[in-house]
C-alpha positions in Angstrom: 13.1 -28.6 -3.8 11.6 -25.7 -2.0 15.1 -24.2 -1.5 15.8 -24.6 -5.2 12.6 -22.9 -6.3 12.7 -20.0 -3.7 13.7 -17.5 -6.4 11.3 -18.7 -9.1 8.4 -16.3 -8.2 10.6 -13.3 -8.8 11.6 -14.6 -12.2 8.0 -15.2 -13.2 7.1 -11.7 -11.9 9.7 -10.2 -14.2 8.2 -11.9 -17.2 4.4 -12.0 -16.5 1.8 -9.7 -15.0 -0.4 -11.0 -12.2 -3.3 -11.2 -14.7 -1.2 -13.2 -17.1 -0.2 -15.6 -14.3 -3.8 -16.1 -13.5 -4.5 -16.9 -17.2 -1.7 -19.4 -17.2 -3.1 -21.1 -14.1 -6.5 -21.2 -15.8 -4.9 -22.6 -18.9 -3.0 -25.3 -17.1 -6.2 -26.4 -15.4 -7.9 -26.9 -18.8 -7.7 -30.2 -20.6 -5.1 -29.0 -23.2 -3.1 -27.2 -20.5 -3.0 -30.4 -18.4 -1.9 -32.3 -21.5 0.8 -29.7 -22.2 2.2 -30.1 -18.7 2.3 -33.9 -19.3 3.7 -33.9 -22.8 6.1 -30.9 -22.9 8.9 -32.6 -20.9 8.9 -35.5 -23.4 8.7 -33.1 -26.4 11.7 -31.1 -24.9 13.7 -34.4 -24.4 13.0 -35.5 -28.0 13.9 -32.1 -29.4 17.2 -32.1 -27.4 17.8 -35.6 -28.7 17.6 -34.3 -32.3 19.7 -31.2 -31.6 22.6 -32.8 -29.6 24.0 -34.9 -32.5 24.3 -31.7 -34.5 26.1 -29.7 -31.9 29.7 -30.8 -32.6 29.4 -29.7 -36.2 27.7 -26.4 -35.2 30.4 -25.8 -32.6 33.1 -26.4 -35.2 31.4 -24.0 -37.6 31.1 -21.3 -34.9 34.7 -21.7 -33.9 35.9 -21.6 -37.5 33.9 -18.4 -38.1 35.1 -16.9 -34.8 38.8 -17.7 -35.7 38.3 -16.1 -39.2 37.0 -12.9 -37.6 39.9 -12.8 -35.2 42.5 -13.6 -37.9 41.0 -10.8 -40.0 41.6 -8.5 -37.1 45.2 -9.7 -36.7 44.6 -12.0 -33.8 45.9 -15.5 -34.4 45.0 -18.3 -32.0 
């Protein structure tokens, strides 16, 4: 896991200042922050579970719109 996460600090440094990172650490040590760390993976899983069944229809709509734009520009697939 250490090898996988070796580049993570640079990513965080691009998005947060050192002061903001200290605030995040403080937040995650608070009761609600600790709860967020515990609950957010389940929330993300449930959200993805709601989104995934809708993806085929969304993909079809995007492809249809993409094909229409290409056809309008004289490119037929």
